[in-house]
Each structure stands twice: as structure tokens, then as C-alpha cells.
C-alpha positions in Angstrom: -27.8 -78.1 -125.9 -31.5 -78.7 -126.1 -34.1 -76.1 -127.1 -35.7 -76.3 -123.6 -32.4 -75.3 -122.1 -32.1 -72.4 -124.5 -35.7 -71.2 -123.7 -34.9 -71.3 -119.9 -31.7 -69.3 -120.6 -33.6 -66.6 -122.5 -36.4 -66.2 -119.9 -36.5 -63.7 -117.0 -33.3 -63.9 -115.0 -33.7 -65.1 -111.5 -32.6 -62.9 -108.5 -30.2 -65.7 -107.7 -28.6 -65.8 -111.2 -24.9 -65.1 -111.7 -23.1 -61.8 -111.3 -23.7 -60.9 -115.0 -27.5 -61.0 -114.8 -27.9 -60.0 -111.1 -30.3 -57.1 -110.4 -30.2 -54.8 -107.5 -33.0 -55.5 -105.2 -35.1 -52.9 -103.5 -35.6 -55.0 -100.4 -34.0 -53.9 -97.1 -32.4 -57.2 -96.8 -29.9 -56.3 -99.5 -29.0 -52.8 -98.0 -26.3 -52.3 -95.4 -28.1 -52.0 -92.0 -27.2 -49.0 -89.9 -26.5 -50.1 -86.4 -28.0 -48.2 -83.5 -25.5 -45.6 -82.4 -23.4 -46.2 -85.5 -21.9 -43.6 -87.9 -24.5 -42.1 -90.2 -24.1 -42.7 -94.0 -23.1 -39.9 -96.4 -26.7 -39.8 -97.6 -28.0 -39.3 -94.0 -25.4 -36.5 -93.5 -26.7 -34.8 -96.6 -30.2 -35.0 -95.4 -29.3 -33.6 -92.0 -27.4 -30.7 -93.7 -30.3 -29.9 -96.0 -32.9 -29.9 -93.1 -33.9 -26.4 -92.1 -32.2 -25.3 -88.9 -34.4 -24.3 -85.9 -34.1 -20.6 -85.5 -33.5 -19.3 -82.0 -35.6 -16.2 -81.3 -33.6 -13.5 -79.7 -35.1 -11.0 -77.3 -35.4 -7.6 -79.0 -33.1 -5.0 -77.4 -35.6 -2.4 -76.2 -33.1 -0.5 -74.1 -34.3 -2.0 -70.8 -32.6 -4.2 -68.2 -33.6 -6.1 -65.1 -33.6 -4.0 -62.0 -31.3 -6.4 -60.1 -28.7 -6.1 -62.9 -29.0 -2.3 -62.9 -28.3 -2.3 -59.2 -25.4 -4.7 -59.5 -23.8 -2.7 -62.4 -23.9 0.3 -60.2 -21.5 -1.4 -57.8 -23.9 -1.5 -54.8 -24.1 -5.3 -54.4 -24.5 -8.6 -56.3 -27.6 -9.5 -58.3 -28.7 -12.0 -55.6 -28.3 -9.4 -52.9 -30.2 -6.9 -55.0 -33.2 -9.2 -55.2 -33.2 -9.3 -51.4 -33.1 -5.5 -51.2 -35.8 -5.2 -53.8 -38.1 -7.7 -51.9 -37.9 -5.7 -48.7 -38.7 -2.4 -50.4 -35.3 -0.6 -50.3 -35.4 0.2 -54.1 -37.5 2.8 -55.8 -37.9 3.5 -59.5 -39.1 7.0 -60.5 -40.4 7.5 -57.0 -42.3 4.2 -56.7 -41.2 1.3 -54.4 -40.7 -1.8 -56.6 -41.0 -5.3 -55.1 -41.4 -7.2 -58.3 -38.7 -9.6 -59.3 -37.5 -9.2 -62.9 -38.8 -5.7 -63.1 -37.4 -3.9 -66.2 -35.9 -0.4 -66.1 -34.4 2.0 -68.6 -31.0 3.5 -68.3 -32.4 7.0 -67.6 -34.9 5.9 -65.0 -34.5 7.5 -61.5 -33.4 4.4 -59.6 -32.7 4.9 -55.9 -31.2 2.4 -53.5 -31.9 3.2 -49.8 -32.8 6.8 -50.9 -29.6 7.4 -52.9 -29.7 7.6 -56.7 -27.5 5.1 -58.5 -26.2 4.8 -62.0 -24.9 1.7 -63.8 -22.7 3.6 -66.2 -19.0 4.0 -65.7 -18.2 7.4 -64.0 -16.7 9.9 -66.4 -15.2 13.3 -65.8 -14.5 15.6 -68.7 -13.0 19.1 -68.7 -13.7 21.4 -71.6 -12.2 24.7 -72.6 -15.3 26.3 -74.0 -15.1 28.7 -77.0 -17.7 31.4 -77.8 -20.8 30.6 -79.7 -21.8 27.4 -77.9 -24.8 27.1 -75.6 -24.5 25.2 -72.3 -27.4 22.9 -72.7 -28.3 19.2 -73.4 -31.2 20.2 -75.7 -30.9 19.5 -79.4 -32.8 22.5 -80.6 -30.5 25.3 -79.4 -28.0 25.3 -82.3 -24.4 24.7 -81.5 -24.0 23.4 -77.9 -21.2 22.3 -75.6 -22.5 18.7 -76.0 -21.3 18.8 -79.6 -17.8 19.6 -78.4 -17.6 16.6 -76.0 -19.6 14.2 -78.1 -16.7 11.8 -78.6 -15.2 12.0 -75.1 -17.1 9.1 -73.5 -20.0 6.6 -74.0 -21.4 7.6 -70.5 -24.2 10.1 -70.5 -22.4 13.1 -69.1 -23.9 16.6 -68.4 -22.3 20.0 -67.7 -22.1 21.1 -64.1 -23.3 24.7 -64.0 -23.5 26.9 -67.0 -21.5 29.3 -69.1 -23.4 31.7 -71.4 -23.3 31.2 -75.2 -20.7 34.0 -75.5 -18.8 33.1 -72.3 -15.6 31.1 -72.5 -13.4 28.9 -70.4 -13.5 25.8 -68.2 -16.7 23.7 -68.0 -16.8 20.4 -66.2 -19.0 17.4 -67.4 -19.8 14.3 -65.4 -22.5 11.6 -64.7 -21.4 11.4 -61.0 -24.3 12.6 -59.0 -22.1 12.8 -55.8 -19.8 15.3 -57.5 -22.7 17.3 -58.9 -24.1 17.6 -55.3 -20.7 18.8 -54.2 -20.7 21.6 -56.8 -24.3 22.7 -56.3 -24.3 22.7 -52.5 -24.9 26.3 -51.6 -23.1 26.0 -48.2 -19.9 24.7 -49.5 -19.8 25.2 -53.3 -16.6 25.1 -55.4 -14.2 27.9 -56.1 -14.2 29.3 -59.7 -12.0 32.1 -60.9 -13.3 34.3 -63.8 -11.4 36.8 -65.9 -14.0 39.5 -66.6 -13.8 42.5 -69.0 -16.2 45.4 -68.4 -17.3 48.2 -70.7 -15.4 50.8 -68.7 -12.9 50.9 -65.8 -14.1 49.5 -62.5 -13.9 52.2 -59.8 -12.0 51.3 -56.7 -15.1 52.2 -54.6 -17.3 49.8 -56.5 -14.7 47.0 -56.2 -14.8 47.6 -52.4 -18.6 47.4 -52.4 -18.4 44.0 -54.2 -15.8 42.8 -51.8 -17.9 43.7 -48.8 -21.1 42.1 -50.3 -23.8 43.6 -52.4 -27.5 43.6 -51.3 -29.5 42.9 -54.5 -33.2 42.0 -54.5 -33.2 41.5 -50.7 -30.3 39.1 -50.8 -26.6 39.8 -50.0 -24.3 38.5 -52.7 -20.8 37.6 -51.4 -17.7 36.9 -53.5 -14.6 35.1 -52.4 -12.2 37.6 -54.0 -12.1 40.5 -56.5 -8.9 42.1 -57.9 -7.6 44.0 -60.9 -5.6 42.0 -63.4 -1.9 42.8 -63.4 -0.7 44.7 -66.4 -4.2 45.1 -67.8 -6.6 48.1 -67.9 -8.8 48.6 -64.9 -11.8 47.3 -66.8 -10.3 43.8 -66.6 -10.8 42.1 -63.2 -10.5 38.7 -61.6 -13.5 37.5 -59.6 -13.5 34.3 -57.5 -16.9 33.0 -56.5 -18.5 29.8 -55.3 -21.3 29.3 -57.7 -22.3 26.9 -60.4 -23.2 29.5 -63.1 -22.0 32.8 -64.3 -25.4 34.7 -64.2 -24.4 36.1 -60.8 -21.5 37.9 -62.5 -23.8 40.0 -64.7 -26.2 40.5 -61.8 -23.3 42.1 -59.7 -21.9 44.4 -62.4 -25.2 45.4 -64.0 -26.4 46.5 -60.5 -23.4 48.9 -60.5 -24.1 50.1 -64.1 -21.3 48.2 -65.8 -21.8 46.1 -69.0 -20.0 42.8 -69.0 -18.1 42.5 -72.3 -16.3 39.2 -71.8 -16.3 36.3 -69.3 -13.6 33.6 -69.2 -13.6 30.9 -66.5 -9.9 30.3 -65.9 -9.9 27.8 -62.9 -12.3 25.4 -61.3 -11.3 24.2 -57.8 -7.6 24.0 -58.8 -8.3 22.8 -62.4 -6.7 25.1 -65.0 -6.6 25.6 -68.7 -2.9 24.5 -68.9 -2.3 22.5 -72.1 -6.0 22.6 -72.9 -6.5 24.8 -76.1 -9.9 26.5 -76.7 -12.5 24.1 -78.0 -10.6 21.0 -76.7 -11.4 18.6 -73.8 -9.6 16.1 -71.6 -10.4 13.5 -69.0 -9.6 14.3 -65.3 -7.0 12.1 -63.7 -7.9 9.9 -60.7 -6.1 12.3 -58.4 -8.0 15.3 -59.7 -11.3 13.5 -59.1 -10.2 12.7 -55.5 -9.2 16.3 -55.0 -12.5 17.6 -56.3 -14.5 15.3 -54.0 -12.4 15.9 -50.9 -11.7 19.6 -51.4 
């Protein structure tokens, strides 16, 4: 072999030389071409995986909802129909007519449809057998309250109907149903409640008769449905049936006749009793009980 041939062989290899001396070219022509619409290479997949994902910004939950949703959740009509009623001025929020589409309301706003207050929460009816030492209030600064006793009963925002004093005991009904509340607080109809009352001394038969006939106190005549002595108990224990939401009238009646009220126990509310309901416990009303309360 000639020297010239050796020198050519020792020189820089050509890009077209044999497999042993072939170098990888950086030109695109030597890379596999990705066809449009073809499957991405593993490298491309890695890049796509490493790329930061676009974050979707979620709307902060501030406890509000659109007015049409509030109305629809109340069972009045659909959202589309609600928009129509809003546009013609049939909906008020906190006493103000709202015509604005997309208006935001809070769950505790006073929303009225055609003059009637509505509520998007599920209706709840809870009966409590209240023990002593619990105030009938929804306030948080009054120590132990009846709301503590029914805290786990429902997610709906229920409130007590009427009131039992801190040291009074017995049945107390809770609900978020405004229709039922109106039924209880209507002074013309009212709802029967039977109380077992213990006085400081025996009730005279003459005083029991005065209560039965109606007492005039402060220019008003206070009527009761029924008063009677408790069978087998001393004469200082009486049963009093009244149509009233609270028990303050009980003290008014007996203090007017110079008796001190020692104990008050609400034993029935419109046919609801304490049967199978121990002191300090609660239960949900049955559907039939709710119907009876509303139609009674």
C-alpha cells in the first residue's frame, strides 16, 4: 500500500465513511421526522410532563349563592323560572326588591318570594326533653343553652319555638320551618301545651276556680284551657293546659295569686309526649307528626 493511501486513511474520517468511523450528525436530516398528528416521542412526553400545569383558579367560598339558586333550592320553582320572577320584582332580599340577575345572597338573608319568606335548607323538626340548667336561647354568651343539647341533630339551622326558663324542664320543639313557627305563635289558634307545675304551697280550690274562669292581670284577661290537680299527688302539684309559646305566663298567673312556682315541666306539646325520650335527649319528628302539627 502506498504512503499516500496511508495518509488518506489517517486523516479526518468522512461523514460517508464506513460504520466503524461513522459519526452522529447533528443535522435534522439524520433524525427521525415526527409526522403531523403522529405519536410523540418519549422525549416529547417527558417535556410535556415536566411543563408546569396551568392552575385553575377556584372561586373562594364566601358563604353566598346566586339568588335564583337560593329560590330553586327552596322548592319554589326552577332557576330559569326564578330569573323571570326576579326580573318582574316578585323577590325581595332584606326588604329590598331585587331585579339584578346573578345577585348574591347569604343563607341567613331574609329572602321573600311573593311576600312569603323562603329557606333553601332542608326542613328539620327536633323534639328535646330539656333538663334543668340550660337557657332557651341561640346566643353564645349565656352559658349552657338548649342549642348545645341539639347541636348534633341536624345541619339545618333550627331554633326553639317558644321558651322554657333555665330551671324549667320538659318538651321543647326546634325547627327551621317558618310556617310551623307561625302556627305556634298565632295568638288566635296557638298550640296546646300541658305543664306539670309544683307550687310552694297547696293550691286553694277557690284560686283554681279563679284561674279556670280567667284572671284579669294588668288590664288583660288571661285564659287557660284547663287546670286540674295531679292524681295521687299533693295539692301543690297541678296540671295546666295553655295555648302559649312560652312559660312566663305560668309565673304571672300564680304569682298574682301569691304562690311561688317551684318546678315547671312541659309534658305534652300538641299531642307530642315524652314517651321513650329521656331527659336531655332529642329525637326527630316523624312525617305523620309533622302533618298532625300543621293540620291540628
